[in-house]
C-alpha positions as CSV (number, residue, x, y, z in Angstrom):
1,M,-29.0,10.1,15.9
2,K,-28.8,7.6,13.6
3,I,-28.3,8.5,9.7
4,S,-28.2,6.7,6.8
5,I,-26.0,7.7,3.9
6,A,-26.2,6.5,0.5
7,G,-23.1,5.4,-1.9
8,T,-19.3,5.6,-0.4
9,G,-18.0,7.8,-2.9
10,Y,-16.4,11.8,-2.7
11,V,-19.4,12.6,-0.9
12,G,-21.2,10.1,1.2
13,L,-18.2,9.6,2.6
14,V,-17.4,12.7,3.5
15,T,-20.4,14.0,4.5
16,G,-20.7,10.8,6.7
17,V,-17.1,11.3,8.0
18,C,-19.2,15.1,9.0
19,F,-21.6,13.4,10.8
20,A,-20.1,11.1,12.5
21,E,-16.9,13.9,14.2
22,T,-20.8,15.7,15.1
23,G,-21.8,12.1,17.5
24,F,-24.3,10.6,15.2
25,N,-23.9,6.8,14.7
26,V,-23.5,6.8,10.9
27,I,-25.2,3.4,8.5
28,Y,-23.8,3.2,5.3
29,V,-25.0,1.7,2.7
30,D,-23.4,0.6,-0.9
31,T,-23.9,-1.7,-3.5
32,N,-20.1,-2.5,-4.2
33,I,-19.4,-4.8,-1.0
34,G,-15.4,-3.7,-1.7
35,K,-16.2,-0.5,0.3
36,I,-17.2,-1.4,2.8
37,E,-15.4,-3.4,3.9
38,K,-12.8,-1.3,3.5
39,T,-14.6,1.8,6.6
40,K,-14.5,-1.3,9.0
41,H,-11.1,-1.2,8.8
42,D,-10.9,2.1,8.9
43,I,-9.9,2.6,4.7
44,I,-10.2,5.0,2.8
45,P,-12.4,3.5,-0.8
46,I,-11.5,6.5,-2.2
């Protein structure tokens, strides 16, 4: 199942990681491209 999370701040990122750990495919949407790029390289942007 796919889940879309709006925002990669403290709430969105942690929520997405929790869903991903339970087997969901998580797609993040954020206006800050730098945060998205960091998560692609396994860097926590918060």
